MARTILO-448537 format. One record per residue (C-alpha): chain; z, y negated, x negated. Coordinates in steps of 0.2 Angstrom, whole numbers. Example, Ala and Ser with C-alpha at 12.3 -4.5 7.8 and 13.67 -1.06 7.14 Angstrom:
BEGIN
{chain: A&c3: 39&c2: 22&c1: -62}
{chain: A&c3: 36&c2: 5&c1: -68}
REM end
This chain:
BEGIN
{chain: A&c3: 0&c2: 0&c1: 0}
{chain: A&c3: -4&c2: -17&c1: -6}
{chain: A&c3: 10&c2: -28&c1: -13}
{chain: A&c3: 10&c2: -46&c1: -8}
{chain: A&c3: 12&c2: -59&c1: -22}
{chain: A&c3: 13&c2: -74&c1: -10}
{chain: A&c3: 32&c2: -76&c1: -13}
{chain: A&c3: 31&c2: -70&c1: -31}
{chain: A&c3: 44&c2: -82&c1: -38}
{chain: A&c3: 57&c2: -79&c1: -24}
{chain: A&c3: 55&c2: -61&c1: -24}
{chain: A&c3: 57&c2: -60&c1: -43}
{chain: A&c3: 73&c2: -70&c1: -42}
{chain: A&c3: 79&c2: -59&c1: -28}
{chain: A&c3: 75&c2: -44&c1: -38}
{chain: A&c3: 86&c2: -50&c1: -52}
{chain: A&c3: 101&c2: -53&c1: -41}
{chain: A&c3: 99&c2: -36&c1: -33}
{chain: A&c3: 97&c2: -28&c1: -51}
{chain: A&c3: 114&c2: -36&c1: -56}
{chain: A&c3: 122&c2: -29&c1: -40}
{chain: A&c3: 114&c2: -12&c1: -41}
{chain: A&c3: 117&c2: -9&c1: -60}
{chain: A&c3: 136&c2: -6&c1: -59}
{chain: A&c3: 134&c2: 3&c1: -42}
{chain: A&c3: 122&c2: 15&c1: -49}
{chain: A&c3: 134&c2: 19&c1: -63}
{chain: A&c3: 149&c2: 20&c1: -52}
{chain: A&c3: 142&c2: 32&c1: -39}
{chain: A&c3: 136&c2: 43&c1: -53}
{chain: A&c3: 153&c2: 44&c1: -61}
{chain: A&c3: 162&c2: 46&c1: -44}
{chain: A&c3: 150&c2: 61&c1: -40}
{chain: A&c3: 153&c2: 70&c1: -56}
{chain: A&c3: 136&c2: 67&c1: -63}
{chain: A&c3: 130&c2: 59&c1: -79}
{chain: A&c3: 131&c2: 40&c1: -78}
{chain: A&c3: 112&c2: 39&c1: -82}
{chain: A&c3: 108&c2: 50&c1: -67}
{chain: A&c3: 113&c2: 34&c1: -56}
{chain: A&c3: 101&c2: 23&c1: -66}
{chain: A&c3: 87&c2: 36&c1: -64}
{chain: A&c3: 89&c2: 35&c1: -45}
{chain: A&c3: 90&c2: 16&c1: -45}
{chain: A&c3: 74&c2: 15&c1: -55}
{chain: A&c3: 64&c2: 27&c1: -44}
{chain: A&c3: 72&c2: 20&c1: -28}
{chain: A&c3: 66&c2: 2&c1: -33}
{chain: A&c3: 49&c2: 5&c1: -40}
{chain: A&c3: 42&c2: 21&c1: -32}
{chain: A&c3: 51&c2: 20&c1: -15}
{chain: A&c3: 50&c2: 1&c1: -15}
{chain: A&c3: 31&c2: 3&c1: -17}
{chain: A&c3: 28&c2: 17&c1: -4}
{chain: A&c3: 40&c2: 10&c1: 9}
{chain: A&c3: 34&c2: 0&c1: 24}
{chain: A&c3: 49&c2: -11&c1: 23}
{chain: A&c3: 48&c2: -28&c1: 16}
{chain: A&c3: 67&c2: -30&c1: 12}
{chain: A&c3: 75&c2: -13&c1: 11}
{chain: A&c3: 82&c2: -7&c1: -6}
{chain: A&c3: 85&c2: 11&c1: -10}
{chain: A&c3: 96&c2: 19&c1: -23}
{chain: A&c3: 111&c2: 31&c1: -25}
{chain: A&c3: 123&c2: 29&c1: -10}
{chain: A&c3: 142&c2: 32&c1: -9}
{chain: A&c3: 139&c2: 41&c1: 7}
{chain: A&c3: 133&c2: 56&c1: -2}
{chain: A&c3: 147&c2: 56&c1: -15}
{chain: A&c3: 157&c2: 70&c1: -7}
{chain: A&c3: 142&c2: 81&c1: -4}
{chain: A&c3: 136&c2: 79&c1: -22}
{chain: A&c3: 153&c2: 82&c1: -30}
{chain: A&c3: 156&c2: 98&c1: -21}
{chain: A&c3: 138&c2: 104&c1: -24}
{chain: A&c3: 138&c2: 100&c1: -43}
{chain: A&c3: 155&c2: 109&c1: -44}
{chain: A&c3: 149&c2: 125&c1: -34}
{chain: A&c3: 131&c2: 126&c1: -40}
{chain: A&c3: 130&c2: 118&c1: -57}
{chain: A&c3: 120&c2: 102&c1: -61}
{chain: A&c3: 103&c2: 110&c1: -63}
{chain: A&c3: 104&c2: 120&c1: -47}
{chain: A&c3: 110&c2: 104&c1: -38}
{chain: A&c3: 95&c2: 96&c1: -44}
{chain: A&c3: 85&c2: 109&c1: -36}
{chain: A&c3: 94&c2: 105&c1: -20}
{chain: A&c3: 89&c2: 87&c1: -22}
{chain: A&c3: 71&c2: 92&c1: -23}
{chain: A&c3: 73&c2: 103&c1: -8}
{chain: A&c3: 81&c2: 88&c1: 2}
{chain: A&c3: 66&c2: 77&c1: -3}
{chain: A&c3: 54&c2: 90&c1: 3}
{chain: A&c3: 62&c2: 91&c1: 20}
{chain: A&c3: 62&c2: 72&c1: 22}
{chain: A&c3: 44&c2: 72&c1: 17}
{chain: A&c3: 40&c2: 84&c1: 31}
{chain: A&c3: 51&c2: 74&c1: 43}
{chain: A&c3: 41&c2: 59&c1: 39}
{chain: A&c3: 24&c2: 67&c1: 41}
{chain: A&c3: 30&c2: 75&c1: 58}
{chain: A&c3: 34&c2: 57&c1: 64}
{chain: A&c3: 53&c2: 61&c1: 66}
{chain: A&c3: 58&c2: 43&c1: 61}
{chain: A&c3: 57&c2: 37&c1: 79}
{chain: A&c3: 75&c2: 41&c1: 82}
{chain: A&c3: 80&c2: 25&c1: 74}
{chain: A&c3: 73&c2: 15&c1: 89}
{chain: A&c3: 87&c2: 23&c1: 100}
{chain: A&c3: 101&c2: 15&c1: 90}
{chain: A&c3: 108&c2: 1&c1: 101}
{chain: A&c3: 109&c2: -17&c1: 94}
{chain: A&c3: 128&c2: -17&c1: 98}
{chain: A&c3: 130&c2: -2&c1: 87}
{chain: A&c3: 119&c2: -9&c1: 73}
{chain: A&c3: 128&c2: -25&c1: 73}
{chain: A&c3: 145&c2: -16&c1: 73}
{chain: A&c3: 140&c2: -6&c1: 58}
{chain: A&c3: 135&c2: -21&c1: 48}
{chain: A&c3: 151&c2: -30&c1: 52}
{chain: A&c3: 161&c2: -15&c1: 47}
{chain: A&c3: 152&c2: -13&c1: 31}
{chain: A&c3: 156&c2: -31&c1: 27}
{chain: A&c3: 174&c2: -28&c1: 30}
{chain: A&c3: 174&c2: -13&c1: 19}
{chain: A&c3: 165&c2: -22&c1: 5}
{chain: A&c3: 178&c2: -36&c1: 5}
{chain: A&c3: 192&c2: -23&c1: 6}
{chain: A&c3: 186&c2: -13&c1: -8}
{chain: A&c3: 181&c2: -27&c1: -20}
{chain: A&c3: 197&c2: -37&c1: -19}
{chain: A&c3: 206&c2: -26&c1: -32}
{chain: A&c3: 190&c2: -28&c1: -43}
{chain: A&c3: 191&c2: -47&c1: -41}
{chain: A&c3: 209&c2: -47&c1: -49}
{chain: A&c3: 205&c2: -36&c1: -63}
{chain: A&c3: 212&c2: -20&c1: -56}
{chain: A&c3: 195&c2: -10&c1: -54}
{chain: A&c3: 199&c2: 7&c1: -60}
{chain: A&c3: 189&c2: 17&c1: -47}
{chain: A&c3: 174&c2: 7&c1: -42}
{chain: A&c3: 166&c2: 17&c1: -27}
{chain: A&c3: 149&c2: 9&c1: -26}
{chain: A&c3: 140&c2: 5&c1: -9}
{chain: A&c3: 155&c2: 9&c1: 2}
{chain: A&c3: 146&c2: 21&c1: 14}
{chain: A&c3: 158&c2: 35&c1: 10}
{chain: A&c3: 175&c2: 28&c1: 15}
{chain: A&c3: 190&c2: 36&c1: 23}
{chain: A&c3: 206&c2: 29&c1: 29}
{chain: A&c3: 215&c2: 44&c1: 22}
{chain: A&c3: 209&c2: 40&c1: 4}
{chain: A&c3: 219&c2: 24&c1: 4}
{chain: A&c3: 230&c2: 23&c1: 20}
{chain: A&c3: 243&c2: 13&c1: 11}
{chain: A&c3: 229&c2: 1&c1: 6}
{chain: A&c3: 239&c2: -15&c1: 10}
{chain: A&c3: 254&c2: -10&c1: 0}
{chain: A&c3: 243&c2: -4&c1: -14}
{chain: A&c3: 234&c2: -21&c1: -14}
{chain: A&c3: 250&c2: -30&c1: -15}
{chain: A&c3: 256&c2: -18&c1: -29}
{chain: A&c3: 239&c2: -21&c1: -38}
{chain: A&c3: 244&c2: -39&c1: -41}
{chain: A&c3: 257&c2: -32&c1: -54}
{chain: A&c3: 242&c2: -27&c1: -64}
{chain: A&c3: 231&c2: -42&c1: -60}
{chain: A&c3: 222&c2: -50&c1: -75}
{chain: A&c3: 222&c2: -69&c1: -75}
{chain: A&c3: 205&c2: -70&c1: -84}
{chain: A&c3: 197&c2: -59&c1: -70}
{chain: A&c3: 205&c2: -69&c1: -56}
{chain: A&c3: 198&c2: -85&c1: -64}
{chain: A&c3: 181&c2: -78&c1: -66}
{chain: A&c3: 180&c2: -71&c1: -48}
{chain: A&c3: 186&c2: -88&c1: -41}
{chain: A&c3: 173&c2: -98&c1: -52}
{chain: A&c3: 160&c2: -86&c1: -47}
{chain: A&c3: 164&c2: -88&c1: -28}
{chain: A&c3: 164&c2: -107&c1: -30}
{chain: A&c3: 147&c2: -106&c1: -38}
{chain: A&c3: 140&c2: -96&c1: -24}
{chain: A&c3: 147&c2: -107&c1: -11}
{chain: A&c3: 141&c2: -123&c1: -20}
{chain: A&c3: 123&c2: -116&c1: -20}
{chain: A&c3: 125&c2: -112&c1: -2}
{chain: A&c3: 132&c2: -128&c1: 4}
{chain: A&c3: 128&c2: -142&c1: -8}
{chain: A&c3: 111&c2: -150&c1: -3}
{chain: A&c3: 106&c2: -154&c1: -20}
{chain: A&c3: 109&c2: -136&c1: -26}
{chain: A&c3: 102&c2: -128&c1: -10}
{chain: A&c3: 85&c2: -136&c1: -15}
{chain: A&c3: 85&c2: -127&c1: -32}
{chain: A&c3: 76&c2: -111&c1: -25}
{chain: A&c3: 71&c2: -105&c1: -42}
{chain: A&c3: 89&c2: -101&c1: -47}
{chain: A&c3: 100&c2: -91&c1: -36}
{chain: A&c3: 118&c2: -94&c1: -35}
{chain: A&c3: 123&c2: -76&c1: -38}
{chain: A&c3: 113&c2: -76&c1: -55}
{chain: A&c3: 122&c2: -92&c1: -60}
{chain: A&c3: 139&c2: -84&c1: -55}
{chain: A&c3: 135&c2: -70&c1: -67}
{chain: A&c3: 130&c2: -81&c1: -81}
{chain: A&c3: 146&c2: -91&c1: -78}
{chain: A&c3: 156&c2: -76&c1: -79}
{chain: A&c3: 149&c2: -70&c1: -95}
{chain: A&c3: 151&c2: -88&c1: -103}
{chain: A&c3: 169&c2: -89&c1: -97}
{chain: A&c3: 174&c2: -73&c1: -104}
{chain: A&c3: 166&c2: -78&c1: -121}
{chain: A&c3: 176&c2: -94&c1: -120}
{chain: A&c3: 192&c2: -84&c1: -117}
{chain: A&c3: 188&c2: -74&c1: -132}
{chain: A&c3: 187&c2: -90&c1: -143}
{chain: A&c3: 201&c2: -101&c1: -135}
{chain: A&c3: 212&c2: -90&c1: -124}
{chain: A&c3: 213&c2: -72&c1: -130}
{chain: A&c3: 226&c2: -67&c1: -117}
{chain: A&c3: 213&c2: -71&c1: -104}
{chain: A&c3: 199&c2: -60&c1: -111}
{chain: A&c3: 192&c2: -47&c1: -99}
{chain: A&c3: 192&c2: -30&c1: -108}
{chain: A&c3: 179&c2: -17&c1: -109}
{chain: A&c3: 186&c2: -7&c1: -95}
{chain: A&c3: 183&c2: -21&c1: -83}
{chain: A&c3: 165&c2: -25&c1: -89}
{chain: A&c3: 149&c2: -16&c1: -84}
{chain: A&c3: 148&c2: 0&c1: -94}
{chain: A&c3: 129&c2: 5&c1: -97}
{chain: A&c3: 126&c2: 20&c1: -108}
{chain: A&c3: 117&c2: 15&c1: -124}
{chain: A&c3: 105&c2: 27&c1: -133}
{chain: A&c3: 103&c2: 25&c1: -152}
{chain: A&c3: 87&c2: 34&c1: -153}
{chain: A&c3: 72&c2: 40&c1: -143}
{chain: A&c3: 78&c2: 58&c1: -143}
{chain: A&c3: 95&c2: 53&c1: -137}
{chain: A&c3: 86&c2: 43&c1: -123}
{chain: A&c3: 75&c2: 58&c1: -118}
{chain: A&c3: 90&c2: 70&c1: -118}
{chain: A&c3: 98&c2: 60&c1: -104}
{chain: A&c3: 84&c2: 68&c1: -92}
{chain: A&c3: 88&c2: 85&c1: -84}
{chain: A&c3: 76&c2: 97&c1: -76}
{chain: A&c3: 81&c2: 107&c1: -60}
{chain: A&c3: 83&c2: 125&c1: -62}
{chain: A&c3: 68&c2: 136&c1: -56}
{chain: A&c3: 80&c2: 149&c1: -50}
{chain: A&c3: 89&c2: 136&c1: -39}
{chain: A&c3: 74&c2: 135&c1: -27}
{chain: A&c3: 78&c2: 154&c1: -23}
{chain: A&c3: 97&c2: 150&c1: -21}
{chain: A&c3: 102&c2: 150&c1: -2}
{chain: A&c3: 117&c2: 139&c1: -6}
{chain: A&c3: 105&c2: 126&c1: -14}
{chain: A&c3: 94&c2: 126&c1: 2}
{chain: A&c3: 110&c2: 123&c1: 13}
{chain: A&c3: 115&c2: 108&c1: 1}
{chain: A&c3: 97&c2: 102&c1: 2}
{chain: A&c3: 97&c2: 102&c1: 21}
{chain: A&c3: 113&c2: 94&c1: 22}
{chain: A&c3: 108&c2: 80&c1: 10}
{chain: A&c3: 91&c2: 78&c1: 19}
{chain: A&c3: 100&c2: 76&c1: 36}
{chain: A&c3: 114&c2: 64&c1: 30}
{chain: A&c3: 102&c2: 54&c1: 19}
{chain: A&c3: 89&c2: 52&c1: 33}
{chain: A&c3: 102&c2: 46&c1: 45}
{chain: A&c3: 109&c2: 33&c1: 33}
{chain: A&c3: 91&c2: 27&c1: 28}
{chain: A&c3: 86&c2: 25&c1: 46}
{chain: A&c3: 102&c2: 15&c1: 51}
{chain: A&c3: 100&c2: 4&c1: 35}
{chain: A&c3: 81&c2: 2&c1: 39}
{chain: A&c3: 85&c2: -4&c1: 57}
{chain: A&c3: 99&c2: -15&c1: 51}
{chain: A&c3: 88&c2: -23&c1: 37}
{chain: A&c3: 74&c2: -27&c1: 50}
{chain: A&c3: 88&c2: -36&c1: 60}
{chain: A&c3: 93&c2: -46&c1: 45}
{chain: A&c3: 75&c2: -50&c1: 40}
{chain: A&c3: 73&c2: -69&c1: 42}
{chain: A&c3: 54&c2: -66&c1: 46}
{chain: A&c3: 59&c2: -53&c1: 59}
{chain: A&c3: 46&c2: -40&c1: 54}
{chain: A&c3: 47&c2: -21&c1: 59}
{chain: A&c3: 46&c2: -7&c1: 47}
{chain: A&c3: 39&c2: 11&c1: 50}
{chain: A&c3: 53&c2: 23&c1: 50}
{chain: A&c3: 41&c2: 38&c1: 47}
{chain: A&c3: 34&c2: 30&c1: 32}
{chain: A&c3: 51&c2: 26&c1: 26}
{chain: A&c3: 56&c2: 45&c1: 27}
{chain: A&c3: 40&c2: 49&c1: 18}
{chain: A&c3: 44&c2: 37&c1: 4}
{chain: A&c3: 62&c2: 43&c1: 3}
{chain: A&c3: 57&c2: 61&c1: 3}
{chain: A&c3: 45&c2: 58&c1: -12}
{chain: A&c3: 58&c2: 47&c1: -21}
{chain: A&c3: 71&c2: 61&c1: -19}
{chain: A&c3: 59&c2: 74&c1: -26}
{chain: A&c3: 55&c2: 63&c1: -41}
{chain: A&c3: 73&c2: 60&c1: -44}
{chain: A&c3: 78&c2: 79&c1: -43}
{chain: A&c3: 64&c2: 83&c1: -55}
{chain: A&c3: 70&c2: 72&c1: -69}
{chain: A&c3: 89&c2: 73&c1: -67}
{chain: A&c3: 93&c2: 59&c1: -54}
{chain: A&c3: 105&c2: 58&c1: -39}
{chain: A&c3: 99&c2: 59&c1: -21}
{chain: A&c3: 95&c2: 42&c1: -13}
{chain: A&c3: 95&c2: 32&c1: 3}
{chain: A&c3: 91&c2: 15&c1: 9}
{chain: A&c3: 107&c2: 5&c1: 5}
{chain: A&c3: 113&c2: -9&c1: 16}
{chain: A&c3: 123&c2: -17&c1: 2}
{chain: A&c3: 108&c2: -20&c1: -9}
{chain: A&c3: 97&c2: -24&c1: 6}
{chain: A&c3: 109&c2: -37&c1: 11}
{chain: A&c3: 110&c2: -44&c1: -7}
{chain: A&c3: 91&c2: -44&c1: -7}
{chain: A&c3: 89&c2: -54&c1: 9}
{chain: A&c3: 103&c2: -66&c1: 5}
{chain: A&c3: 95&c2: -69&c1: -12}
{chain: A&c3: 79&c2: -75&c1: -3}
{chain: A&c3: 68&c2: -59&c1: -4}
{chain: A&c3: 52&c2: -60&c1: 7}
{chain: A&c3: 42&c2: -44&c1: 2}
{chain: A&c3: 44&c2: -27&c1: -6}
{chain: A&c3: 40&c2: -35&c1: -23}
{chain: A&c3: 59&c2: -39&c1: -24}
{chain: A&c3: 64&c2: -21&c1: -22}
{chain: A&c3: 51&c2: -16&c1: -35}
{chain: A&c3: 56&c2: -29&c1: -47}
{chain: A&c3: 74&c2: -24&c1: -46}
{chain: A&c3: 69&c2: -6&c1: -51}
{chain: A&c3: 59&c2: -13&c1: -66}
{chain: A&c3: 74&c2: -24&c1: -71}
{chain: A&c3: 85&c2: -8&c1: -71}
{chain: A&c3: 72&c2: 1&c1: -82}
{chain: A&c3: 70&c2: -13&c1: -94}
{chain: A&c3: 89&c2: -16&c1: -95}
{chain: A&c3: 92&c2: 2&c1: -100}
{chain: A&c3: 78&c2: 1&c1: -113}
{chain: A&c3: 81&c2: -16&c1: -120}
{chain: A&c3: 97&c2: -25&c1: -117}
{chain: A&c3: 111&c2: -13&c1: -113}
{chain: A&c3: 123&c2: -22&c1: -125}
{chain: A&c3: 120&c2: -39&c1: -116}
{chain: A&c3: 123&c2: -32&c1: -99}
{chain: A&c3: 139&c2: -24&c1: -104}
{chain: A&c3: 146&c2: -41&c1: -106}
{chain: A&c3: 145&c2: -44&c1: -87}
{chain: A&c3: 163&c2: -45&c1: -80}
{chain: A&c3: 165&c2: -34&c1: -64}
{chain: A&c3: 175&c2: -48&c1: -57}
{chain: A&c3: 159&c2: -58&c1: -56}
{chain: A&c3: 150&c2: -44&c1: -47}
{chain: A&c3: 165&c2: -42&c1: -35}
{chain: A&c3: 163&c2: -60&c1: -31}
{chain: A&c3: 145&c2: -58&c1: -26}
{chain: A&c3: 149&c2: -43&c1: -15}
{chain: A&c3: 164&c2: -52&c1: -7}
{chain: A&c3: 152&c2: -66&c1: -2}
{chain: A&c3: 140&c2: -54&c1: 5}
{chain: A&c3: 154&c2: -45&c1: 15}
{chain: A&c3: 160&c2: -62&c1: 22}
{chain: A&c3: 142&c2: -65&c1: 28}
{chain: A&c3: 140&c2: -48&c1: 36}
{chain: A&c3: 157&c2: -49&c1: 45}
{chain: A&c3: 156&c2: -68&c1: 50}
{chain: A&c3: 166&c2: -75&c1: 65}
{chain: A&c3: 149&c2: -80&c1: 72}
{chain: A&c3: 144&c2: -62&c1: 75}
{chain: A&c3: 160&c2: -58&c1: 84}
{chain: A&c3: 158&c2: -74&c1: 95}
{chain: A&c3: 139&c2: -69&c1: 98}
{chain: A&c3: 143&c2: -51&c1: 104}
{chain: A&c3: 158&c2: -58&c1: 115}
{chain: A&c3: 146&c2: -70&c1: 124}
{chain: A&c3: 134&c2: -55&c1: 127}
{chain: A&c3: 147&c2: -47&c1: 139}
{chain: A&c3: 158&c2: -32&c1: 138}
{chain: A&c3: 144&c2: -20&c1: 139}
{chain: A&c3: 138&c2: -26&c1: 122}
{chain: A&c3: 155&c2: -31&c1: 115}
{chain: A&c3: 165&c2: -15&c1: 118}
{chain: A&c3: 153&c2: -3&c1: 109}
{chain: A&c3: 151&c2: -16&c1: 95}
{chain: A&c3: 170&c2: -18&c1: 92}
{chain: A&c3: 173&c2: 1&c1: 94}
{chain: A&c3: 159&c2: 4&c1: 80}
{chain: A&c3: 167&c2: -9&c1: 69}
{chain: A&c3: 184&c2: 0&c1: 70}
{chain: A&c3: 177&c2: 17&c1: 69}
{chain: A&c3: 167&c2: 14&c1: 54}
{chain: A&c3: 181&c2: 5&c1: 45}
{chain: A&c3: 193&c2: 19&c1: 48}
{chain: A&c3: 182&c2: 34&c1: 46}
{chain: A&c3: 165&c2: 33&c1: 38}
{chain: A&c3: 148&c2: 27&c1: 42}
{chain: A&c3: 141&c2: 42&c1: 51}
{chain: A&c3: 157&c2: 46&c1: 61}
{chain: A&c3: 159&c2: 28&c1: 65}
{chain: A&c3: 141&c2: 26&c1: 71}
{chain: A&c3: 142&c2: 42&c1: 81}
{chain: A&c3: 158&c2: 36&c1: 90}
{chain: A&c3: 149&c2: 19&c1: 93}
{chain: A&c3: 134&c2: 28&c1: 101}
{chain: A&c3: 145&c2: 38&c1: 112}
{chain: A&c3: 153&c2: 22&c1: 119}
{chain: A&c3: 136&c2: 13&c1: 120}
{chain: A&c3: 128&c2: 28&c1: 130}
{chain: A&c3: 143&c2: 27&c1: 142}
{chain: A&c3: 139&c2: 9&c1: 146}
{chain: A&c3: 120&c2: 13&c1: 147}
{chain: A&c3: 123&c2: 27&c1: 159}
{chain: A&c3: 134&c2: 16&c1: 169}
{chain: A&c3: 121&c2: 3&c1: 170}
{chain: A&c3: 108&c2: 15&c1: 175}
{chain: A&c3: 118&c2: 21&c1: 189}
{chain: A&c3: 119&c2: 4&c1: 196}
{chain: A&c3: 101&c2: 0&c1: 193}
{chain: A&c3: 94&c2: 15&c1: 203}
{chain: A&c3: 92&c2: 5&c1: 219}
{chain: A&c3: 94&c2: -11&c1: 228}
{chain: A&c3: 106&c2: -10&c1: 243}
{chain: A&c3: 107&c2: -23&c1: 257}
{chain: A&c3: 113&c2: -24&c1: 275}
{chain: A&c3: 105&c2: -34&c1: 289}
{chain: A&c3: 108&c2: -35&c1: 308}
{chain: A&c3: 97&c2: -25&c1: 320}
{chain: A&c3: 95&c2: -26&c1: 338}
{chain: A&c3: 100&c2: -7&c1: 340}
{chain: A&c3: 114&c2: -8&c1: 328}
{chain: A&c3: 116&c2: -9&c1: 310}
{chain: A&c3: 102&c2: -6&c1: 298}
{chain: A&c3: 105&c2: -2&c1: 280}
{chain: A&c3: 91&c2: -4&c1: 267}
{chain: A&c3: 91&c2: 6&c1: 251}
{chain: A&c3: 76&c2: 1&c1: 240}
{chain: A&c3: 73&c2: 13&c1: 226}
{chain: A&c3: 69&c2: 7&c1: 208}
{chain: A&c3: 54&c2: 10&c1: 198}
{chain: A&c3: 61&c2: 25&c1: 190}
{chain: A&c3: 75&c2: 36&c1: 198}
{chain: A&c3: 82&c2: 49&c1: 186}
{chain: A&c3: 95&c2: 62&c1: 188}
{chain: A&c3: 108&c2: 50&c1: 180}
{chain: A&c3: 106&c2: 40&c1: 197}
{chain: A&c3: 110&c2: 55&c1: 208}
{chain: A&c3: 129&c2: 52&c1: 209}
{chain: A&c3: 128&c2: 34&c1: 213}
{chain: A&c3: 115&c2: 36&c1: 227}
{chain: A&c3: 125&c2: 51&c1: 234}
{chain: A&c3: 140&c2: 40&c1: 234}
{chain: A&c3: 132&c2: 27&c1: 244}
{chain: A&c3: 125&c2: 39&c1: 257}
{chain: A&c3: 142&c2: 47&c1: 259}
{chain: A&c3: 150&c2: 30&c1: 263}
{chain: A&c3: 137&c2: 24&c1: 276}
{chain: A&c3: 145&c2: 20&c1: 293}
{chain: A&c3: 143&c2: 31&c1: 309}
{chain: A&c3: 129&c2: 28&c1: 321}
{chain: A&c3: 118&c2: 17&c1: 309}
{chain: A&c3: 100&c2: 18&c1: 303}
{chain: A&c3: 96&c2: 19&c1: 284}
{chain: A&c3: 79&c2: 15&c1: 277}
{chain: A&c3: 76&c2: 22&c1: 260}
{chain: A&c3: 61&c2: 13&c1: 253}
{chain: A&c3: 51&c2: 20&c1: 238}
{chain: A&c3: 37&c2: 7&c1: 239}
{chain: A&c3: 40&c2: 2&c1: 221}
{chain: A&c3: 45&c2: 19&c1: 214}
{chain: A&c3: 34&c2: 28&c1: 201}
{chain: A&c3: 45&c2: 42&c1: 198}
{chain: A&c3: 59&c2: 51&c1: 207}
{chain: A&c3: 69&c2: 65&c1: 199}
{chain: A&c3: 68&c2: 82&c1: 208}
{chain: A&c3: 87&c2: 83&c1: 209}
{chain: A&c3: 87&c2: 66&c1: 218}
{chain: A&c3: 74&c2: 72&c1: 230}
{chain: A&c3: 83&c2: 88&c1: 234}
{chain: A&c3: 99&c2: 78&c1: 237}
{chain: A&c3: 90&c2: 66&c1: 249}
{chain: A&c3: 83&c2: 81&c1: 258}
{chain: A&c3: 100&c2: 89&c1: 260}
{chain: A&c3: 107&c2: 73&c1: 266}
{chain: A&c3: 94&c2: 72&c1: 280}
{chain: A&c3: 96&c2: 90&c1: 285}
{chain: A&c3: 115&c2: 90&c1: 285}
{chain: A&c3: 125&c2: 75&c1: 280}
{chain: A&c3: 117&c2: 62&c1: 291}
{chain: A&c3: 119&c2: 73&c1: 307}
{chain: A&c3: 138&c2: 73&c1: 305}
{chain: A&c3: 139&c2: 54&c1: 307}
{chain: A&c3: 124&c2: 52&c1: 319}
{chain: A&c3: 114&c2: 42&c1: 306}
{chain: A&c3: 95&c2: 40&c1: 308}
{chain: A&c3: 86&c2: 41&c1: 291}
{chain: A&c3: 69&c2: 33&c1: 289}
{chain: A&c3: 59&c2: 36&c1: 273}
{chain: A&c3: 47&c2: 23&c1: 268}
{chain: A&c3: 32&c2: 24&c1: 256}
{chain: A&c3: 36&c2: 40&c1: 248}
{chain: A&c3: 22&c2: 49&c1: 239}
{chain: A&c3: 14&c2: 64&c1: 248}
{chain: A&c3: 17&c2: 75&c1: 233}
{chain: A&c3: 36&c2: 73&c1: 236}
{chain: A&c3: 33&c2: 82&c1: 253}
{chain: A&c3: 47&c2: 73&c1: 261}
{chain: A&c3: 39&c2: 72&c1: 278}
{chain: A&c3: 46&c2: 88&c1: 285}
{chain: A&c3: 64&c2: 83&c1: 281}
{chain: A&c3: 65&c2: 66&c1: 289}
{chain: A&c3: 77&c2: 66&c1: 304}
{chain: A&c3: 67&c2: 53&c1: 313}
{chain: A&c3: 50&c2: 48&c1: 306}
{chain: A&c3: 41&c2: 43&c1: 290}
{chain: A&c3: 33&c2: 26&c1: 288}
{chain: A&c3: 18&c2: 26&c1: 276}
REM end
């Protein structure tokens, strides 16, 4: 697919910002998954360059995701790394088949309230997980935050307060300065006009310079190596190539590897489709992406990653959010971030290892605040309870469980309101005076499904004695068989008990309702 260069400068700068955010996340997820740190870089490069090029999305960014950490950790322990890589290739193959089979349409069925709730929850989790890093207490950086359980840190508030005992003044200063820089570039009119230099990039540069200044003037404030980006450095070409690993051929015949592959394919596909939908909603140009092409691209990306020693990937909401916030307009930004990752590994690992994690934490905290803004809560509240309740349930569920469980709970609540709404919309009910008594009109909607059966049945059951009811199907295109059978039963039995006359109006001949009318049918 052709890559647009219309927004070349904006996309390249956005790619640089996403690269700075993605670099430590790629390393952190790899370490948390029990894989070599370089495996995360491999996936980041492929997710940026290969998937970025093949994807139909203009703003989505792919890479290793924390939502797969638990699966990867168990799989590597049980299967060994090379057999695990076979499972990654298998997962990619399954995703490729799903994309070609056009199974990506499932993403269209995620309600807006659930997507909005997922975004807000991720924003809250980002802030929550980055606060310790911002004060220099970042011993277990988790990455993209998709895998998150309240049981992992149920004493979080107490732990956060306790972490201030280990807070580092230098990290706090760097984080605060970085946040102020980003706010200034977002709020100060003169700085907002400088589109060529994103605030996040300036924040990172400020963090490096501050730490260098501390080294000269305030040694006690220096941020140590464990709180800086840690990129593996190869001292020779052989050492660099040795970081790549091929999958085990025998692994493709291992049933456990196939089970892991299927699991990864399902989880990664769902997370990708959710992120794709969310990315389209955040896209300032409001473009739509093909879910089927995204699954195909992800499948090819995972196959490539598995073949050379990388982790499985998904479309990642944190990087996508950073991409959009940095001003990305086309897929060139995602591709550029992958190129920057590759160049960084090859050319400047030493310089990148000077970036304080506190600066990156500041960038992510600002992204989290934008995702979980008060405006979003107000907007959903004004949309009514049918939108707000699924939204707030999704927020709470994702924060206190994980992405997939939380979205699942939100979908269940949303479906309840959808079903409730459909039951009300099945027909229009009105009363009017009639010279022979009371006449009640029930005008059926364009489509009447089995979901509407209970509501119509309830209405018929509560009609007054000795009345006339007119059931009008003039505007109806489809009536479910169960609803037709219920109306027939009512005409044969239910209406006679109350001496109710039933008039069927404009029912199609194929419904064969004529023989059941207690009085007559008007066509």
